C-alpha positions in Angstrom: 67.6 -223.3 -226.5 64.9 -223.0 -223.8 65.0 -224.4 -220.3 62.1 -225.7 -218.3 61.1 -223.7 -215.2 62.7 -226.3 -213.0 66.0 -226.0 -214.9 65.9 -222.2 -214.7 65.3 -222.3 -210.9 68.2 -224.8 -210.5 70.5 -222.6 -212.7 69.5 -219.4 -210.7 70.1 -221.2 -207.4 73.6 -222.3 -208.6 74.4 -218.8 -209.8 73.3 -217.3 -206.5 75.4 -219.8 -204.6 78.4 -218.9 -206.8 78.0 -215.2 -206.2 77.6 -215.7 -202.5 80.8 -217.8 -202.4 82.7 -215.2 -204.4 81.6 -212.4 -202.1 82.5 -214.4 -199.0 85.9 -215.2 -200.4 86.6 -211.5 -201.2 85.5 -210.2 -197.9 88.2 -210.3 -195.2 86.7 -210.2 -191.7 88.5 -207.8 -189.3 89.4 -210.8 -187.1 91.6 -212.2 -189.9 93.3 -208.8 -190.4 95.3 -209.4 -187.1 97.0 -206.2 -186.1 96.7 -203.2 -188.4 97.9 -199.6 -188.3 95.7 -196.7 -189.4 95.7 -192.8 -189.4 99.5 -192.6 -189.3 101.1 -189.2 -189.6 104.5 -187.6 -189.0 104.9 -184.1 -187.6 107.0 -182.0 -190.0 110.3 -181.3 -188.3 111.4 -177.8 -187.5 113.9 -176.4 -190.0 116.8 -176.8 -187.6 115.9 -180.4 -186.6 116.7 -183.8 -188.2 114.2 -185.7 -186.1 110.5 -186.2 -186.3 107.7 -187.9 -184.3 105.4 -190.5 -185.9 101.9 -191.0 -184.5 99.5 -193.9 -185.4 96.5 -195.9 -184.2 97.3 -199.6 -183.9 94.3 -201.9 -183.8 94.4 -205.5 -182.6 91.6 -207.6 -184.1 92.8 -210.8 -182.4 91.8 -212.5 -179.2 95.4 -212.3 -177.9 97.1 -209.2 -176.4 100.0 -208.2 -178.6 103.1 -206.0 -177.9 105.0 -203.8 -180.3 108.6 -204.6 -179.5 110.4 -202.7 -182.3 110.2 -200.2 -185.1 112.2 -199.9 -188.3 112.2 -197.4 -191.2 114.4 -196.5 -194.1 113.6 -192.8 -193.6 115.8 -192.4 -190.5 118.9 -193.7 -188.9 117.1 -194.8 -185.8 113.4 -195.3 -184.9 112.5 -195.6 -181.2 109.2 -195.9 -179.2 108.9 -193.2 -176.6 106.6 -192.2 -173.8 106.0 -188.6 -172.6 106.1 -188.5 -168.8 105.8 -185.7 -166.3 108.8 -185.8 -164.0 109.5 -183.1 -161.4 107.2 -180.6 -163.2 109.0 -181.2 -166.5 107.8 -183.3 -169.5 110.4 -185.9 -170.4 110.6 -188.2 -173.4 111.5 -191.7 -172.2 112.5 -194.5 -174.6 110.3 -197.7 -174.0 111.1 -201.2 -175.2 107.5 -202.4 -175.7 104.0 -201.2 -176.0 100.9 -203.3 -175.4 97.9 -203.5 -177.6 94.9 -205.1 -175.9 93.0 -208.1 -177.4 90.2 -206.7 -179.6 91.4 -203.2 -178.7 93.7 -200.4 -179.8 96.6 -198.4 -178.7 97.0 -194.8 -179.9 100.3 -193.1 -180.4 99.7 -189.4 -180.2 101.5 -186.2 -179.3 100.3 -186.5 -175.7 101.9 -189.7 -174.6 103.3 -192.5 -176.8 105.0 -191.9 -180.1 107.7 -193.1 -182.4 110.8 -190.9 -182.7 112.6 -190.9 -186.1 116.2 -189.8 -185.4 118.6 -188.8 -188.2 116.1 -188.3 -191.0 117.8 -189.2 -194.3 115.9 -186.5 -196.2 113.9 -183.5 -195.0 110.2 -184.4 -195.4 107.8 -181.9 -196.8 104.1 -181.7 -196.0 102.3 -184.4 -198.0 105.3 -186.7 -198.2 104.9 -190.3 -197.1 107.2 -192.1 -194.6 107.0 -195.9 -194.3 107.8 -197.8 -191.2 107.3 -201.3 -189.9 106.2 -202.3 -186.4 107.6 -205.6 -185.1 105.2 -207.6 -182.7 106.0 -210.0 -180.0 104.7 -212.9 -182.0 107.2 -212.3 -184.8 104.7 -210.7 -187.2 105.1 -207.2 -188.6 102.7 -204.4 -189.3 103.3 -201.9 -192.1 102.8 -198.2 -191.3 102.3 -195.6 -194.0 102.5 -192.1 -192.5 101.8 -188.8 -194.2 103.8 -185.7 -193.2 101.7 -182.9 -191.9 102.1 -179.8 -189.7 
């Protein structure tokens, strides 16, 4: 069966349109991703400790400021957000109830300031293990966190 040049061009255009539509449907723009967590890690606890700190970068791809208002995990009895503060020449770890993520911005939880404390670890994690947590946001959505244990 042979097609005329006009039919071949029409079929090629239809095929190109279909490919473009499929590519567009499979690509998820960052703005649709909402709030995401990346580069998460947990510091391996000292042998005598049953607690660990979780660090993560939280990116907000929306036009609205968001707040982290809670954290849950099955890996520990309690998960709390904390801030390191210098008070009277001593570093103190202060629990906080929320942490802002600017619109189209990010908040970094790192060893220098904000972090998530995991109290009462249910098992002693080894380097390379994965700990899952969930961040609860002020709009009711949740953000999964997958953190690898490292030194």
